[in-house]
C-alpha positions as CSV (number, residue, x, y, z in Angstrom):
1,G,7.5,-15.0,-18.5
2,G,8.2,-11.3,-18.4
3,F,7.0,-11.0,-22.1
4,Y,3.9,-12.6,-20.8
5,L,3.4,-9.9,-18.0
6,K,4.2,-7.2,-20.0
7,L,1.2,-8.4,-21.9
8,N,-1.0,-8.6,-19.5
9,E,-1.0,-12.6,-19.9
10,I,-0.7,-13.5,-16.6
11,G,-1.4,-17.2,-16.2
12,K,1.3,-18.2,-19.2
13,A,3.2,-15.5,-16.8
14,E,2.8,-17.6,-14.0
15,M,3.7,-20.7,-15.6
16,A,6.6,-19.3,-17.0
17,F,7.6,-17.9,-13.8
18,R,7.6,-21.3,-11.9
19,A,9.3,-23.2,-15.0
20,A,12.1,-21.1,-14.7
21,L,11.9,-21.5,-10.3
22,E,11.6,-25.4,-11.0
23,I,15.2,-24.7,-12.8
24,E,16.8,-22.6,-10.1
25,P,14.7,-21.9,-7.3
26,N,16.7,-18.6,-5.5
27,A,16.9,-17.0,-9.1
28,P,16.1,-13.6,-7.6
29,A,14.1,-11.8,-10.9
30,P,12.1,-14.5,-11.4
31,L,11.0,-14.4,-7.9
32,V,10.2,-11.5,-7.9
33,N,8.4,-11.1,-11.1
34,Y,6.9,-14.5,-9.8
35,G,5.7,-12.8,-6.7
36,I,4.0,-9.7,-8.7
37,T,1.9,-12.1,-11.3
38,L,0.4,-13.5,-7.9
39,V,-0.3,-10.4,-6.4
40,T,-2.0,-9.5,-9.7
41,L,-3.9,-13.1,-9.5
42,K,-4.6,-12.1,-5.8
43,R,-2.7,-15.1,-4.2
44,Y,-2.0,-12.6,-1.5
45,A,-0.7,-15.5,1.2
46,E,1.3,-17.3,-1.6
47,A,2.8,-13.3,-3.2
48,E,3.7,-12.7,0.6
49,T,6.1,-15.9,0.5
50,I,7.6,-15.5,-2.5
51,L,8.1,-11.9,-2.2
52,M,10.2,-12.4,1.0
53,K,12.0,-14.7,-0.1
54,A,13.1,-12.2,-3.1
55,G,13.2,-9.2,-0.7
56,N,15.6,-11.7,1.5
57,L,17.8,-12.6,-1.9
58,K,18.1,-9.7,-3.5
59,G,18.0,-6.9,-0.6
60,P,16.3,-3.8,-0.6
61,I,14.2,-3.0,-3.8
62,A,11.5,-0.5,-3.7
63,T,9.3,-2.8,-6.4
64,V,9.9,-6.0,-4.1
65,H,8.1,-3.9,-0.5
66,Y,5.8,-2.1,-2.7
67,F,4.1,-5.1,-4.3
68,L,4.8,-7.0,-0.6
69,G,3.1,-4.0,0.6
70,Q,-0.2,-4.6,-1.4
71,A,0.2,-8.0,-0.6
72,L,0.2,-7.8,3.3
73,A,-2.7,-4.8,2.6
74,N,-5.6,-7.2,1.2
75,Q,-4.6,-10.0,3.8
76,G,-5.6,-7.1,6.6
77,K,-1.9,-7.3,7.6
78,F,-1.9,-3.2,8.0
79,T,1.1,-2.6,9.9
80,E,3.0,-4.6,8.4
81,A,2.0,-3.6,4.9
82,E,2.6,0.5,6.1
83,T,6.2,-0.7,6.7
84,E,6.5,-2.3,3.5
85,L,5.1,0.6,1.4
86,N,7.1,3.4,3.4
87,S,9.8,1.0,2.9
88,A,9.0,0.9,-1.1
89,L,8.4,4.7,-1.3
90,K,11.8,5.6,0.4
91,L,13.6,3.7,-1.8
92,G,11.7,4.3,-5.2
93,G,10.6,7.8,-4.5
94,D,8.2,9.1,-7.0
95,Q,8.2,5.5,-8.8
96,M,6.2,4.1,-6.0
97,N,3.5,7.0,-5.6
98,E,1.1,4.4,-6.1
99,G,2.6,2.9,-2.8
100,R,0.7,6.4,-1.1
101,R,-2.7,5.0,-2.4
102,V,-2.6,1.6,-0.6
103,L,-1.4,3.8,2.9
104,A,-4.5,6.1,2.3
105,V,-6.7,2.9,2.4
106,I,-4.8,1.9,5.6
107,Y,-5.0,4.7,7.2
108,A,-9.1,5.5,6.7
109,S,-9.6,1.7,8.0
110,R,-7.8,2.6,10.8
111,G,-9.8,5.7,11.6
112,E,-7.1,8.2,10.8
113,R,-8.5,10.3,8.8
114,K,-5.6,13.0,8.2
115,K,-3.0,10.8,7.8
116,A,-4.7,9.2,4.6
117,A,-5.8,12.8,2.9
118,N,-2.1,13.8,3.9
119,E,-1.1,10.7,1.9
120,L,-3.5,10.9,-1.0
121,E,-2.9,14.8,-1.3
122,R,0.8,13.5,-1.4
123,Y,-0.3,11.4,-4.2
124,L,-1.9,14.1,-6.3
125,K,1.2,16.2,-6.1
126,V,3.3,13.8,-7.6
127,N,0.3,12.5,-10.2
128,P,-1.9,15.2,-10.8
129,K,-3.5,14.0,-13.8
130,A,-4.4,11.1,-12.7
131,A,-7.6,9.2,-14.3
132,D,-9.1,10.0,-10.8
133,A,-8.2,13.0,-9.5
134,Q,-11.8,14.7,-9.3
135,Q,-12.9,11.7,-6.8
136,L,-9.5,11.8,-4.9
137,S,-9.7,15.2,-4.5
138,E,-13.4,14.8,-2.8
139,R,-12.5,11.7,-0.8
140,I,-9.3,13.9,0.3
141,D,-12.1,17.1,1.4
142,Q,-14.6,14.1,2.9
143,L,-11.4,12.5,5.2
144,K,-10.7,16.6,6.4
145,Q,-14.4,17.3,7.3
146,Q,-14.9,13.9,9.0
147,N,-11.6,14.5,11.0
148,Q,-12.2,17.8,11.3
149,T,-15.6,16.7,13.0
150,L,-14.2,14.3,15.1
151,Q,-11.6,16.9,16.4
152,H,-14.4,19.5,17.4
153,Q,-16.5,16.3,19.4
154,L,-13.0,15.8,21.2
155,E,-12.8,19.1,22.2
156,W,-16.3,18.9,23.5
157,C,-15.9,16.1,25.6
158,K,-12.9,17.3,26.9
159,R,-14.6,20.5,28.1
160,Q,-17.5,18.7,29.9
161,L,-15.3,16.1,31.5
162,F,-12.7,18.8,32.6
163,G,-15.3,21.5,33.1
164,S,-17.4,19.2,35.7
165,K,-14.0,18.5,37.4
166,S,-13.2,21.8,37.6
167,E,-16.1,22.8,39.3
168,R,-15.8,20.4,42.2
């Protein structure tokens, strides 16, 4: 299965990992790789189940946390995904840097623009020659500008509310 996964022959990899798991259902390596395959196939709910089982059997492994985080994020389970991706980064360091991109999407979707920008900056610090580095830099600038605009609006609202109270 791993051979097919490396060749990006995902269908064959899936069949091979399922066959291995029929022989030994709790074999950690095939579980992990099958979970990765399911994420690649965008079968996120199945991947979540398999990767949770793999994590329970194999213990804290950055790769499991990373792909579980992806599966959860793609199902809209952002709080759980954030936890898994942060675990992946803690355990795997810069090797799990792609997790920062997923975290940035999670934060941006929740309106946490400053956190999203920070994650993208940290991603680019490790991977400055990313193929989309220019687009990411532009997105960072957009997020910072949006955050600054919201901060100014919030300050204005506070002045209006507290200014009118103090005049009474």
